[in-house]
Backbone and ligand atoms as CSV (ligand in chain L), in Angstrom:
chain,resi,resn,atom,element,x,y,z
A,1,MET,N,N,-36.415,21.065,-14.514
A,1,MET,CA,C,-37.493,20.295,-13.539
A,1,MET,C,C,-36.867,20.362,-12.255
A,2,THR,N,N,-37.784,20.699,-11.141
A,2,THR,CA,C,-37.332,20.698,-9.847
A,2,THR,C,C,-38.314,19.617,-8.957
A,3,LYS,N,N,-37.855,19.335,-7.859
A,3,LYS,CA,C,-38.823,18.457,-7.029
A,3,LYS,C,C,-38.883,19.179,-5.778
A,4,ARG,N,N,-40.136,19.526,-5.301
A,4,ARG,CA,C,-40.313,20.244,-4.311
A,4,ARG,C,C,-40.728,19.366,-3.130
A,5,LYS,N,N,-39.816,19.294,-2.039
A,5,LYS,CA,C,-40.021,18.347,-0.952
A,5,LYS,C,C,-41.532,18.611,-0.485
A,6,ILE,N,N,-42.106,17.492,0.039
A,6,ILE,CA,C,-43.433,17.711,0.702
A,6,ILE,C,C,-43.602,16.897,1.943
A,7,ASP,N,N,-44.340,17.410,3.110
A,7,ASP,CA,C,-44.682,16.678,4.284
A,7,ASP,C,C,-45.784,15.827,4.000
A,8,ILE,N,N,-45.688,14.609,3.870
A,8,ILE,CA,C,-46.691,13.704,3.745
A,8,ILE,C,C,-47.974,13.882,4.600
A,9,CYS,N,N,-47.688,14.369,5.659
A,9,CYS,CA,C,-49.034,14.427,6.564
A,9,CYS,C,C,-50.003,15.671,6.072
A,10,GLU,N,N,-49.185,16.591,5.438
A,10,GLU,CA,C,-50.016,17.593,4.820
A,10,GLU,C,C,-50.679,17.317,3.447
A,11,TYR,N,N,-50.408,16.221,2.980
A,11,TYR,CA,C,-50.907,15.872,1.638
A,11,TYR,C,C,-51.741,14.680,1.843
A,12,ALA,N,N,-51.780,13.962,2.957
A,12,ALA,CA,C,-52.513,12.626,3.144
A,12,ALA,C,C,-53.736,12.758,2.452
A,13,GLY,N,N,-54.596,13.795,2.756
A,13,GLY,CA,C,-56.018,13.965,2.374
A,13,GLY,C,C,-55.980,13.932,0.794
A,14,GLN,N,N,-55.251,14.814,0.278
A,14,GLN,CA,C,-55.160,14.729,-1.147
A,14,GLN,C,C,-54.871,13.272,-1.884
A,15,ILE,N,N,-53.748,12.688,-1.230
A,15,ILE,CA,C,-53.460,11.517,-1.660
A,15,ILE,C,C,-54.571,10.426,-1.651
A,16,ILE,N,N,-55.336,10.395,-0.532
A,16,ILE,CA,C,-56.223,9.417,-0.260
A,16,ILE,C,C,-57.614,9.626,-1.219
A,17,LYS,N,N,-57.834,11.301,-1.329
A,17,LYS,CA,C,-58.980,11.611,-2.214
A,17,LYS,C,C,-58.743,11.017,-3.521
A,18,ALA,N,N,-57.355,11.004,-4.067
A,18,ALA,CA,C,-57.028,10.937,-5.395
A,18,ALA,C,C,-57.322,9.464,-5.766
A,19,MET,N,N,-57.354,8.588,-4.684
A,19,MET,CA,C,-57.435,7.083,-5.090
A,19,MET,C,C,-58.659,6.650,-5.472
A,20,ARG,N,N,-59.643,7.448,-5.434
A,20,ARG,CA,C,-60.981,7.059,-5.781
A,20,ARG,C,C,-61.004,6.960,-7.315
A,21,PRO,N,N,-60.493,7.819,-8.160
A,21,PRO,CA,C,-60.456,7.738,-9.354
A,21,PRO,C,C,-59.124,6.844,-9.828
A,22,GLY,N,N,-58.161,6.937,-9.171
A,22,GLY,CA,C,-56.971,6.309,-9.343
A,22,GLY,C,C,-55.801,6.824,-9.297
A,23,ILE,N,N,-54.718,6.264,-8.784
A,23,ILE,CA,C,-53.370,6.830,-8.839
A,23,ILE,C,C,-52.515,5.765,-9.237
A,24,LEU,N,N,-51.334,6.015,-9.406
A,24,LEU,CA,C,-50.361,4.873,-10.113
A,24,LEU,C,C,-49.445,4.449,-9.262
A,25,ILE,N,N,-49.008,3.167,-9.560
A,25,ILE,CA,C,-47.878,2.656,-8.858
A,25,ILE,C,C,-46.912,2.067,-10.059
A,26,THR,N,N,-45.660,2.714,-9.753
A,26,THR,CA,C,-44.553,2.465,-10.812
A,26,THR,C,C,-43.639,1.521,-10.366
A,27,THR,N,N,-43.087,0.647,-11.261
A,27,THR,CA,C,-42.085,-0.346,-10.839
A,27,THR,C,C,-40.983,-0.528,-11.945
A,28,LYS,N,N,-39.724,-0.983,-11.642
A,28,LYS,CA,C,-38.849,-1.102,-12.584
A,28,LYS,C,C,-37.921,-2.263,-12.254
A,29,VAL,N,N,-37.729,-3.072,-13.283
A,29,VAL,CA,C,-36.841,-4.318,-13.178
A,29,VAL,C,C,-35.838,-4.177,-14.394
A,30,GLY,N,N,-34.437,-4.172,-14.313
A,30,GLY,CA,C,-33.578,-3.796,-15.326
A,30,GLY,C,C,-33.990,-2.772,-16.001
A,31,ASP,N,N,-34.306,-2.735,-17.409
A,31,ASP,CA,C,-34.639,-1.429,-18.131
A,31,ASP,C,C,-36.203,-1.244,-18.136
A,32,LYS,N,N,-36.803,-2.485,-17.833
A,32,LYS,CA,C,-38.296,-2.472,-17.896
A,32,LYS,C,C,-38.981,-1.433,-16.810
A,33,VAL,N,N,-39.706,-0.484,-17.187
A,33,VAL,CA,C,-40.409,0.351,-16.295
A,33,VAL,C,C,-41.940,0.145,-16.644
A,34,ASN,N,N,-42.797,-0.073,-15.621
A,34,ASN,CA,C,-44.257,-0.330,-15.932
A,34,ASN,C,C,-45.043,0.374,-14.846
A,35,SER,N,N,-46.098,0.957,-15.281
A,35,SER,CA,C,-47.042,1.487,-14.165
A,35,SER,C,C,-48.417,0.995,-14.375
A,36,MET,N,N,-49.045,0.780,-13.103
A,36,MET,CA,C,-50.385,0.246,-13.210
A,36,MET,C,C,-51.279,1.419,-12.319
A,37,THR,N,N,-52.479,1.385,-12.624
A,37,THR,CA,C,-53.750,2.216,-11.822
A,37,THR,C,C,-53.914,1.477,-10.537
A,38,ILE,N,N,-53.968,2.046,-9.466
A,38,ILE,CA,C,-54.480,1.628,-8.160
A,38,ILE,C,C,-55.422,2.322,-7.644
A,39,GLY,N,N,-56.399,1.717,-6.914
A,39,GLY,CA,C,-57.631,2.332,-6.374
A,39,GLY,C,C,-57.516,2.069,-4.690
A,40,TRP,N,N,-56.768,1.000,-4.323
A,40,TRP,CA,C,-56.597,0.739,-3.014
A,40,TRP,C,C,-55.277,1.060,-2.351
A,41,GLY,N,N,-55.117,1.503,-1.440
A,41,GLY,CA,C,-53.799,1.895,-0.575
A,41,GLY,C,C,-53.972,2.461,0.656
A,42,THR,N,N,-53.041,2.102,1.559
A,42,THR,CA,C,-52.973,2.856,2.838
A,42,THR,C,C,-51.736,3.590,3.017
A,43,LEU,N,N,-51.990,4.944,3.663
A,43,LEU,CA,C,-50.995,5.729,4.072
A,43,LEU,C,C,-50.888,5.737,5.749
A,44,GLY,N,N,-49.650,5.547,6.333
A,44,GLY,CA,C,-49.731,5.588,7.694
A,44,GLY,C,C,-48.271,5.287,8.195
A,45,ILE,N,N,-48.277,5.061,9.432
A,45,ILE,CA,C,-46.933,4.459,10.224
A,45,ILE,C,C,-47.016,3.082,10.588
A,46,VAL,N,N,-45.900,2.344,10.390
A,46,VAL,CA,C,-45.652,1.144,10.737
A,46,VAL,C,C,-44.265,0.936,11.090
A,47,TRP,N,N,-44.026,0.327,12.295
A,47,TRP,CA,C,-42.642,0.176,12.667
A,47,TRP,C,C,-41.924,1.440,12.736
A,48,GLU,N,N,-42.775,2.455,13.210
A,48,GLU,CA,C,-42.235,3.822,13.409
A,48,GLU,C,C,-41.828,4.476,11.980
A,49,LYS,N,N,-42.170,4.018,10.876
A,49,LYS,CA,C,-41.858,4.639,9.684
A,49,LYS,C,C,-42.975,4.861,8.898
A,50,PRO,N,N,-42.861,6.022,8.217
A,50,PRO,CA,C,-43.968,6.235,7.245
A,50,PRO,C,C,-43.862,5.273,6.048
A,51,VAL,N,N,-45.155,4.705,5.897
A,51,VAL,CA,C,-45.399,3.757,4.772
A,51,VAL,C,C,-46.530,4.099,3.959
A,52,PHE,N,N,-46.415,3.449,2.575
A,52,PHE,CA,C,-47.631,3.415,1.790
A,52,PHE,C,C,-47.850,2.037,1.497
A,53,ILE,N,N,-48.851,1.337,1.876
A,53,ILE,CA,C,-49.244,0.016,1.555
A,53,ILE,C,C,-50.037,-0.208,0.132
A,54,ALA,N,N,-49.471,-0.885,-0.682
A,54,ALA,CA,C,-50.215,-0.912,-2.001
A,54,ALA,C,C,-50.689,-2.376,-1.977
A,55,TYR,N,N,-51.868,-2.562,-2.452
A,55,TYR,CA,C,-52.487,-4.058,-2.559
A,55,TYR,C,C,-52.694,-4.471,-4.049
A,56,VAL,N,N,-51.852,-5.193,-4.395
A,56,VAL,CA,C,-51.497,-5.809,-5.771
A,56,VAL,C,C,-51.959,-7.261,-5.844
A,57,ARG,N,N,-52.991,-7.427,-6.890
A,57,ARG,CA,C,-53.300,-8.768,-7.063
A,57,ARG,C,C,-52.061,-9.557,-7.553
A,58,THR,N,N,-52.258,-10.921,-7.292
A,58,THR,CA,C,-51.059,-11.768,-7.562
A,58,THR,C,C,-50.818,-11.958,-9.017
A,59,CYS,N,N,-51.931,-11.812,-9.697
A,59,CYS,CA,C,-51.812,-12.106,-11.291
A,59,CYS,C,C,-51.264,-10.989,-12.160
A,60,ARG,N,N,-50.985,-9.628,-11.302
A,60,ARG,CA,C,-50.756,-8.540,-12.063
A,60,ARG,C,C,-49.161,-8.663,-12.483
A,61,PHE,N,N,-48.841,-7.954,-13.545
A,61,PHE,CA,C,-47.540,-7.924,-13.895
A,61,PHE,C,C,-46.746,-7.164,-12.900
A,62,THR,N,N,-47.388,-6.181,-12.365
A,62,THR,CA,C,-46.674,-5.435,-11.424
A,62,THR,C,C,-46.327,-6.214,-10.147
A,63,HIS,N,N,-47.085,-7.219,-9.947
A,63,HIS,CA,C,-46.835,-8.003,-8.678
A,63,HIS,C,C,-45.300,-8.937,-9.066
A,64,GLU,N,N,-45.153,-9.293,-10.260
A,64,GLU,CA,C,-44.146,-9.897,-10.703
A,64,GLU,C,C,-42.779,-9.082,-10.767
A,65,MET,N,N,-43.064,-7.946,-11.147
A,65,MET,CA,C,-42.091,-6.783,-11.264
A,65,MET,C,C,-41.555,-6.490,-9.835
A,66,LEU,N,N,-42.549,-6.506,-8.790
A,66,LEU,CA,C,-42.151,-6.155,-7.406
A,66,LEU,C,C,-41.437,-7.302,-6.618
A,67,GLN,N,N,-41.679,-8.525,-7.275
A,67,GLN,CA,C,-40.611,-9.554,-6.903
A,67,GLN,C,C,-39.232,-9.387,-7.281
A,68,GLY,N,N,-39.173,-8.797,-8.473
A,68,GLY,CA,C,-37.804,-8.540,-9.039
A,68,GLY,C,C,-37.060,-7.574,-8.571
A,69,ASN,N,N,-37.754,-6.457,-8.085
A,69,ASN,CA,C,-37.262,-5.275,-7.356
A,69,ASN,C,C,-38.209,-4.662,-6.526
A,70,GLY,N,N,-37.818,-4.658,-5.159
A,70,GLY,CA,C,-38.871,-4.204,-4.176
A,70,GLY,C,C,-38.748,-2.934,-3.890
A,71,GLU,N,N,-38.943,-2.129,-4.939
A,71,GLU,CA,C,-38.910,-0.620,-4.872
A,71,GLU,C,C,-40.037,-0.018,-5.844
A,72,PHE,N,N,-40.680,0.887,-5.346
A,72,PHE,CA,C,-41.905,1.366,-6.274
A,72,PHE,C,C,-41.935,2.925,-6.046
A,73,THR,N,N,-42.446,3.556,-7.029
A,73,THR,CA,C,-43.026,5.046,-6.862
A,73,THR,C,C,-44.495,5.107,-6.748
A,74,ILE,N,N,-45.000,5.849,-6.042
A,74,ILE,CA,C,-46.432,6.167,-5.998
A,74,ILE,C,C,-46.501,7.448,-6.754
A,75,ASN,N,N,-47.527,7.676,-7.769
A,75,ASN,CA,C,-47.622,8.832,-8.550
A,75,ASN,C,C,-49.003,9.335,-8.495
A,76,VAL,N,N,-49.154,10.503,-7.979
A,76,VAL,CA,C,-50.431,10.991,-7.823
A,76,VAL,C,C,-50.687,12.269,-8.707
A,77,PRO,N,N,-51.811,12.457,-9.278
A,77,PRO,CA,C,-51.984,13.620,-10.091
A,77,PRO,C,C,-52.279,14.894,-9.389
A,78,VAL,N,N,-51.911,15.991,-9.869
A,78,VAL,CA,C,-51.921,17.320,-9.007
A,78,VAL,C,C,-52.697,18.188,-10.225
A,79,GLY,N,N,-53.839,18.861,-9.979
A,79,GLY,CA,C,-54.367,19.670,-10.868
A,79,GLY,C,C,-54.768,18.868,-12.218
A,80,ASP,N,N,-54.672,19.413,-13.405
A,80,ASP,CA,C,-54.893,18.771,-14.674
A,80,ASP,C,C,-54.062,17.612,-14.853
A,81,PHE,N,N,-54.575,16.620,-15.428
A,81,PHE,CA,C,-53.697,15.480,-15.731
A,81,PHE,C,C,-54.360,14.687,-17.016
A,82,PRO,N,N,-53.593,13.724,-17.602
A,82,PRO,CA,C,-54.267,12.995,-18.518
A,82,PRO,C,C,-54.992,11.916,-18.028
A,83,ARG,N,N,-56.271,12.025,-17.940
A,83,ARG,CA,C,-57.079,11.216,-17.364
A,83,ARG,C,C,-57.280,9.905,-18.195
A,84,LYS,N,N,-57.179,9.943,-19.405
A,84,LYS,CA,C,-57.089,8.684,-20.173
A,84,LYS,C,C,-56.167,7.580,-19.877
A,85,ALA,N,N,-54.952,8.109,-19.275
A,85,ALA,CA,C,-53.724,7.378,-19.010
A,85,ALA,C,C,-54.201,6.366,-17.832
A,86,LEU,N,N,-55.229,6.748,-16.807
A,86,LEU,CA,C,-55.616,5.953,-15.706
A,86,LEU,C,C,-56.408,4.672,-16.457
A,87,GLY,N,N,-57.119,4.912,-17.509
A,87,GLY,CA,C,-57.879,3.866,-18.111
A,87,GLY,C,C,-56.832,2.837,-18.718
A,88,LEU,N,N,-55.984,3.355,-19.438
A,88,LEU,CA,C,-55.018,2.450,-20.091
A,88,LEU,C,C,-54.031,1.741,-19.151
A,89,LEU,N,N,-53.641,2.357,-18.278
A,89,LEU,CA,C,-52.644,1.631,-17.220
A,89,LEU,C,C,-53.568,0.742,-16.441
A,90,GLY,N,N,-54.896,1.002,-16.219
A,90,GLY,CA,C,-55.629,0.132,-15.323
A,90,GLY,C,C,-56.226,-1.026,-16.268
A,91,SER,N,N,-56.059,-1.139,-17.568
A,91,SER,CA,C,-56.803,-2.116,-18.179
A,91,SER,C,C,-55.813,-3.054,-18.987
A,92,LYS,N,N,-54.740,-2.555,-19.542
A,92,LYS,CA,C,-53.727,-3.359,-20.391
A,92,LYS,C,C,-52.547,-3.619,-19.305
A,93,SER,N,N,-52.023,-4.841,-19.750
A,93,SER,CA,C,-50.831,-5.198,-18.940
A,93,SER,C,C,-49.473,-5.040,-19.516
A,94,GLY,N,N,-48.628,-4.555,-18.741
A,94,GLY,CA,C,-47.305,-4.447,-19.047
A,94,GLY,C,C,-46.379,-5.599,-19.694
A,95,ARG,N,N,-46.995,-6.731,-19.205
A,95,ARG,CA,C,-46.471,-8.033,-19.989
A,95,ARG,C,C,-46.542,-7.952,-21.549
A,96,ASP,N,N,-47.577,-7.090,-22.127
A,96,ASP,CA,C,-48.068,-7.278,-23.598
A,96,ASP,C,C,-47.412,-6.123,-24.231
A,97,MET,N,N,-46.978,-4.787,-23.561
A,97,MET,CA,C,-46.911,-3.685,-24.231
A,97,MET,C,C,-46.085,-2.693,-23.230
A,98,ASP,N,N,-45.507,-1.642,-23.866
A,98,ASP,CA,C,-44.794,-0.482,-23.038
A,98,ASP,C,C,-46.040,0.515,-22.895
A,99,LYS,N,N,-46.600,0.402,-21.665
A,99,LYS,CA,C,-47.797,1.286,-21.231
A,99,LYS,C,C,-47.445,2.643,-21.115
A,100,ILE,N,N,-46.232,2.825,-20.604
A,100,ILE,CA,C,-45.959,4.298,-20.325
A,100,ILE,C,C,-45.769,4.992,-21.639
A,101,ALA,N,N,-45.155,4.363,-22.678
A,101,ALA,CA,C,-44.899,5.014,-23.830
A,101,ALA,C,C,-46.309,5.328,-24.470
A,102,ALA,N,N,-47.103,4.077,-24.456
A,102,ALA,CA,C,-48.453,4.258,-25.063
A,102,ALA,C,C,-49.345,5.338,-24.451
A,103,ALA,N,N,-49.159,5.452,-23.205
A,103,ALA,CA,C,-49.864,6.658,-22.520
A,103,ALA,C,C,-49.116,8.092,-22.682
A,104,GLY,N,N,-47.967,8.043,-23.178
A,104,GLY,CA,C,-47.378,9.293,-23.405
A,104,GLY,C,C,-46.837,9.976,-22.236
A,105,LEU,N,N,-46.427,9.153,-21.252
A,105,LEU,CA,C,-45.918,9.657,-20.032
A,105,LEU,C,C,-44.496,9.890,-19.901
A,106,THR,N,N,-44.054,10.799,-19.187
A,106,THR,CA,C,-42.649,11.163,-19.132
A,106,THR,C,C,-41.863,10.688,-17.853
A,107,LEU,N,N,-40.766,9.682,-17.906
A,107,LEU,CA,C,-40.172,9.356,-16.808
A,107,LEU,C,C,-39.269,10.499,-16.174
A,108,VAL,N,N,-39.350,10.659,-14.881
A,108,VAL,CA,C,-38.334,11.518,-14.243
A,108,VAL,C,C,-37.597,10.718,-13.132
A,109,GLU,N,N,-35.993,11.215,-13.240
A,109,GLU,CA,C,-35.090,10.424,-12.341
A,109,GLU,C,C,-35.513,10.535,-11.036
A,110,PRO,N,N,-35.498,9.303,-10.223
A,110,PRO,CA,C,-35.813,9.474,-8.953
A,110,PRO,C,C,-34.632,10.119,-7.976
A,111,ASN,N,N,-34.839,10.245,-6.718
A,111,ASN,CA,C,-33.885,10.802,-5.718
A,111,ASN,C,C,-33.068,9.760,-5.260
A,112,ILE,N,N,-33.629,8.719,-4.669
A,112,ILE,CA,C,-33.017,7.703,-3.661
A,112,ILE,C,C,-33.226,6.211,-4.206
A,113,ILE,N,N,-34.211,5.881,-4.722
A,113,ILE,CA,C,-34.497,4.436,-5.281
A,113,ILE,C,C,-34.336,4.411,-6.678
A,114,SER,N,N,-34.417,3.146,-7.322
A,114,SER,CA,C,-34.022,3.099,-8.608
A,114,SER,C,C,-35.266,3.122,-9.699
A,115,VAL,N,N,-36.556,3.367,-9.000
A,115,VAL,CA,C,-37.593,3.459,-9.981
A,115,VAL,C,C,-37.917,4.893,-10.161
A,116,PRO,N,N,-38.312,5.543,-11.356
A,116,PRO,CA,C,-38.565,6.821,-11.695
A,116,PRO,C,C,-39.922,7.112,-11.409
A,117,GLY,N,N,-40.264,8.496,-11.274
A,117,GLY,CA,C,-41.474,9.125,-11.097
A,117,GLY,C,C,-42.044,9.414,-12.468
A,118,LEU,N,N,-43.156,10.132,-12.508
A,118,LEU,CA,C,-43.810,10.468,-13.961
A,118,LEU,C,C,-44.220,11.952,-13.776
A,119,LYS,N,N,-43.832,12.646,-14.827
A,119,LYS,CA,C,-43.994,14.027,-14.829
A,119,LYS,C,C,-45.355,14.443,-14.787
A,120,GLU,N,N,-46.226,13.715,-15.473
A,120,GLU,CA,C,-47.840,14.068,-15.561
A,120,GLU,C,C,-48.550,13.657,-14.226
A,121,PHE,N,N,-47.846,12.740,-13.276
A,121,PHE,CA,C,-48.514,12.336,-12.039
A,121,PHE,C,C,-47.459,12.915,-10.978
A,122,PRO,N,N,-47.506,14.245,-10.750
A,122,PRO,CA,C,-46.067,14.796,-10.193
A,122,PRO,C,C,-46.036,14.437,-8.818
A,123,LEU,N,N,-46.993,14.366,-8.064
A,123,LEU,CA,C,-46.720,13.961,-6.431
A,123,LEU,C,C,-46.212,12.687,-6.353
A,124,THR,N,N,-45.050,12.452,-5.967
A,124,THR,CA,C,-44.372,11.332,-5.903
A,124,THR,C,C,-43.740,10.855,-4.554
A,125,LEU,N,N,-44.170,9.610,-4.279
A,125,LEU,CA,C,-43.578,8.875,-2.994
A,125,LEU,C,C,-42.550,7.896,-3.362
A,126,GLU,N,N,-41.364,7.960,-3.101
A,126,GLU,CA,C,-40.441,6.937,-3.301
A,126,GLU,C,C,-40.392,5.915,-2.132
A,127,CYS,N,N,-40.691,4.574,-2.617
A,127,CYS,CA,C,-40.919,3.608,-1.400
A,127,CYS,C,C,-39.977,2.339,-1.715
A,128,ARG,N,N,-39.871,1.860,-0.593
A,128,ARG,CA,C,-38.817,0.602,-0.475
A,128,ARG,C,C,-39.668,-0.389,0.209
A,129,VAL,N,N,-39.989,-1.664,-0.281
A,129,VAL,CA,C,-40.677,-2.612,0.354
A,129,VAL,C,C,-40.061,-3.101,1.634
A,130,LEU,N,N,-40.751,-2.944,2.914
A,130,LEU,CA,C,-40.185,-3.546,4.120
A,130,LEU,C,C,-40.741,-4.972,4.387
A,131,TYR,N,N,-42.033,-5.095,3.913
A,131,TYR,CA,C,-42.794,-6.352,4.164
A,131,TYR,C,C,-43.746,-6.599,3.315
A,132,ARG,N,N,-44.115,-7.899,3.029
A,132,ARG,CA,C,-45.263,-8.070,2.138
A,132,ARG,C,C,-46.119,-9.340,2.513
A,133,GLN,N,N,-47.371,-9.133,2.394
A,133,GLN,CA,C,-48.275,-10.308,2.924
A,133,GLN,C,C,-49.341,-10.682,2.034
A,134,THR,N,N,-49.390,-11.665,1.576
A,134,THR,CA,C,-50.480,-11.986,0.622
A,134,THR,C,C,-51.711,-12.617,1.420
A,135,GLN,N,N,-53.012,-12.155,0.938
A,135,GLN,CA,C,-54.335,-12.524,1.703
A,135,GLN,C,C,-54.416,-13.824,1.867
A,136,GLU,N,N,-54.904,-14.429,2.884
A,136,GLU,CA,C,-55.279,-15.947,2.983
A,136,GLU,C,C,-56.744,-15.899,2.910
A,137,GLU,N,N,-57.270,-16.830,1.792
A,137,GLU,CA,C,-58.748,-16.634,1.461
A,137,GLU,C,C,-59.645,-16.934,2.814
A,138,GLU,N,N,-59.348,-17.996,3.466
A,138,GLU,CA,C,-60.184,-18.296,4.602
A,138,GLU,C,C,-60.286,-17.258,5.700
A,139,LEU,N,N,-59.514,-16.118,5.611
A,139,LEU,CA,C,-59.650,-14.991,6.809
A,139,LEU,C,C,-60.307,-13.966,6.083
A,140,LEU,N,N,-60.935,-14.041,4.744
A,140,LEU,CA,C,-61.748,-12.995,4.233
A,140,LEU,C,C,-63.236,-13.133,4.699
A,141,GLY,N,N,-63.838,-11.901,4.856
A,141,GLY,CA,C,-65.243,-12.007,5.166
A,141,GLY,C,C,-65.908,-12.460,3.872
A,142,ASP,N,N,-67.233,-12.853,4.134
A,142,ASP,CA,C,-68.061,-13.488,3.139
A,142,ASP,C,C,-68.188,-12.406,2.018
A,143,GLU,N,N,-68.761,-11.014,2.464
A,143,GLU,CA,C,-69.073,-10.191,1.371
A,143,GLU,C,C,-67.774,-9.642,0.657
A,144,GLU,N,N,-66.513,-9.595,1.168
A,144,GLU,CA,C,-65.475,-9.225,0.472
A,144,GLU,C,C,-65.182,-10.465,-0.525
A,145,LYS,N,N,-65.210,-11.611,0.002
A,145,LYS,CA,C,-64.940,-12.720,-1.009
A,145,LYS,C,C,-65.771,-12.656,-2.302
A,146,ARG,N,N,-67.139,-12.439,-2.017
A,146,ARG,CA,C,-68.170,-12.341,-3.038
A,146,ARG,C,C,-67.936,-11.291,-3.900
A,147,ARG,N,N,-67.773,-10.007,-3.498
A,147,ARG,CA,C,-67.552,-8.792,-4.204
A,147,ARG,C,C,-66.339,-8.815,-4.890
A,148,PHE,N,N,-65.262,-9.239,-4.184
A,148,PHE,CA,C,-63.976,-8.880,-4.957
A,148,PHE,C,C,-63.191,-9.970,-5.570
A,149,TYR,N,N,-63.612,-11.244,-5.142
A,149,TYR,CA,C,-62.700,-12.463,-5.535
A,149,TYR,C,C,-63.504,-13.528,-6.260
A,150,SER,N,N,-64.781,-13.029,-6.591
A,150,SER,CA,C,-65.595,-14.318,-7.312
A,150,SER,C,C,-65.403,-14.088,-9.017
A,151,ILE,N,N,-65.263,-12.783,-9.342
A,151,ILE,CA,C,-65.095,-12.609,-10.764
A,151,ILE,C,C,-63.721,-12.544,-11.155
A,152,GLU,N,N,-62.980,-11.663,-10.560
A,152,GLU,CA,C,-61.466,-11.502,-10.667
A,152,GLU,C,C,-60.824,-12.468,-9.768
A,153,LYS,N,N,-60.100,-13.567,-10.196
A,153,LYS,CA,C,-59.713,-14.520,-9.339
A,153,LYS,C,C,-58.106,-14.010,-8.505
A,154,GLY,N,N,-57.757,-14.588,-7.472
A,154,GLY,CA,C,-56.552,-14.506,-6.813
A,154,GLY,C,C,-56.578,-13.448,-5.829
A,155,PRO,N,N,-55.639,-13.684,-4.745
A,155,PRO,CA,C,-55.682,-12.770,-3.644
A,155,PRO,C,C,-54.842,-11.391,-3.977
A,156,HIS,N,N,-54.728,-10.459,-3.017
A,156,HIS,CA,C,-53.992,-9.239,-3.165
A,156,HIS,C,C,-52.765,-9.619,-2.130
A,157,THR,N,N,-51.605,-9.074,-2.685
A,157,THR,CA,C,-50.573,-9.018,-1.796
A,157,THR,C,C,-50.467,-7.572,-1.271
A,158,ALA,N,N,-50.296,-7.273,0.055
A,158,ALA,CA,C,-50.066,-5.928,0.580
A,158,ALA,C,C,-48.670,-5.751,0.537
A,159,PHE,N,N,-48.108,-4.832,-0.205
A,159,PHE,CA,C,-46.672,-4.267,-0.144
A,159,PHE,C,C,-46.499,-3.037,0.708
A,160,TYR,N,N,-45.824,-3.369,1.770
A,160,TYR,CA,C,-45.601,-2.295,2.583
A,160,TYR,C,C,-44.339,-1.499,2.436
A,161,GLY,N,N,-44.602,-0.255,1.564
A,161,GLY,CA,C,-43.441,0.628,1.252
A,161,GLY,C,C,-43.093,1.624,1.987
A,162,GLU,N,N,-41.773,1.598,2.707
A,162,GLU,CA,C,-41.380,2.715,3.463
A,162,GLU,C,C,-41.102,3.868,2.582
A,163,ILE,N,N,-41.719,4.910,2.669
A,163,ILE,CA,C,-41.673,6.218,2.066
A,163,ILE,C,C,-40.288,6.826,2.420
A,164,VAL,N,N,-39.317,6.703,1.447
A,164,VAL,CA,C,-37.958,7.178,1.610
A,164,VAL,C,C,-37.807,8.666,1.208
A,165,ASP,N,N,-38.695,9.261,0.263
A,165,ASP,CA,C,-38.594,10.596,-0.069
A,165,ASP,C,C,-40.026,10.832,-0.735
A,166,ALA,N,N,-40.381,12.007,-0.560
A,166,ALA,CA,C,-41.751,12.465,-0.980
A,166,ALA,C,C,-41.441,14.005,-1.590
A,167,TYR,N,N,-42.157,14.192,-2.928
A,167,TYR,CA,C,-41.904,15.444,-3.369
A,167,TYR,C,C,-42.990,15.793,-4.458
A,168,ILE,N,N,-43.130,16.927,-4.906
A,168,ILE,CA,C,-43.962,17.332,-6.290
A,168,ILE,C,C,-42.872,17.464,-7.226
A,169,ILE,N,N,-43.035,17.042,-8.444
A,169,ILE,CA,C,-42.160,17.438,-9.671
A,169,ILE,C,C,-42.883,18.602,-10.280
A,170,GLU,N,N,-41.931,19.539,-10.376
A,170,GLU,CA,C,-42.414,20.940,-11.011
A,170,GLU,C,C,-41.614,21.374,-12.103
A,171,GLU,N,N,-42.275,22.181,-13.100
A,171,GLU,CA,C,-41.333,22.717,-14.148
A,171,GLU,C,C,-40.148,23.489,-13.950
L,1,FMN,C1,C,-59.407,2.788,-11.100
L,1,FMN,C2,C,-58.549,1.352,-10.997
L,1,FMN,C3,C,-58.278,1.084,-9.629
L,1,FMN,C4,C,-57.537,-0.194,-9.788
L,1,FMN,N1,N,-56.968,-0.590,-8.464
L,1,FMN,C5,C,-56.194,-1.736,-8.513
L,1,FMN,C6,C,-55.654,-2.128,-7.365
L,1,FMN,O1,O,-55.584,-1.347,-6.243
L,1,FMN,N2,N,-54.928,-3.285,-7.192
L,1,FMN,C7,C,-54.810,-4.109,-8.178
L,1,FMN,O2,O,-54.095,-5.222,-8.123
L,1,FMN,N3,N,-55.399,-3.785,-9.433
L,1,FMN,C8,C,-55.947,-2.568,-9.507
L,1,FMN,N4,N,-56.558,-2.163,-10.783
L,1,FMN,C9,C,-56.333,-3.188,-11.981
L,1,FMN,C10,C,-54.972,-3.051,-12.631
L,1,FMN,O3,O,-54.648,-1.644,-12.777
L,1,FMN,C11,C,-54.869,-3.480,-14.026
L,1,FMN,O4,O,-55.471,-5.034,-13.969
L,1,FMN,C12,C,-53.663,-3.413,-14.806
L,1,FMN,O5,O,-53.906,-3.762,-16.196
L,1,FMN,C13,C,-52.667,-4.257,-14.281
L,1,FMN,O6,O,-51.297,-3.868,-14.830
L,1,FMN,P1,P,-50.023,-4.737,-15.046
L,1,FMN,O7,O,-50.475,-6.209,-15.399
L,1,FMN,O8,O,-49.175,-3.852,-16.060
L,1,FMN,O9,O,-49.586,-4.857,-13.810
L,1,FMN,C14,C,-57.514,-1.075,-10.865
L,1,FMN,C15,C,-57.799,-0.683,-12.148
L,1,FMN,C16,C,-58.402,0.568,-12.082
L,1,FMN,C17,C,-59.071,0.887,-13.550
């Protein structure tokens, strides 16, 4: 298995497009590895560094994992991929089960951080949290409050991950 380095600027469109059906964020604390589906994310530059900002609701197990280890990988599908995994990883919680095993996904050793990538979601961003900020309810617009915070409760925390490595896992 090889990792082909990529320039994230060249892949920005592909990464953003993939967010609509869903991409993954993977976290690791001790021996526990967990992935969850995300549809919200920002790719850009902050403090002169390339960053991926993930918006994780405070109730998620992933949120708890990120408190334990401020590193994560972003895992983006390329070509054919197991679409059913997005549903499982986006509906079950890592608190209750080993979702990665249940989805039949394969962990791949990271280059720089402590959190692995996933062979089946090969475009990988290795990220280290630089900053985190939890939304304040009174600053949200009325429409966003109604649409996103009336049924599912709790704000999102924006985790600003510096992208320290970017590659595509290949056979
Ligand atoms: C397509 C899709 C996109 C999602 N996007 C997000 C997101 O951006 N942020 C978030 O907190 N939850 C998002 N979710 C919900 C989580 O993936 C879901 O609650 C998951 O079960 C949490 O897993 P965990 O408890 O193991 O962290 C999304 C779910 C789906 C199906």
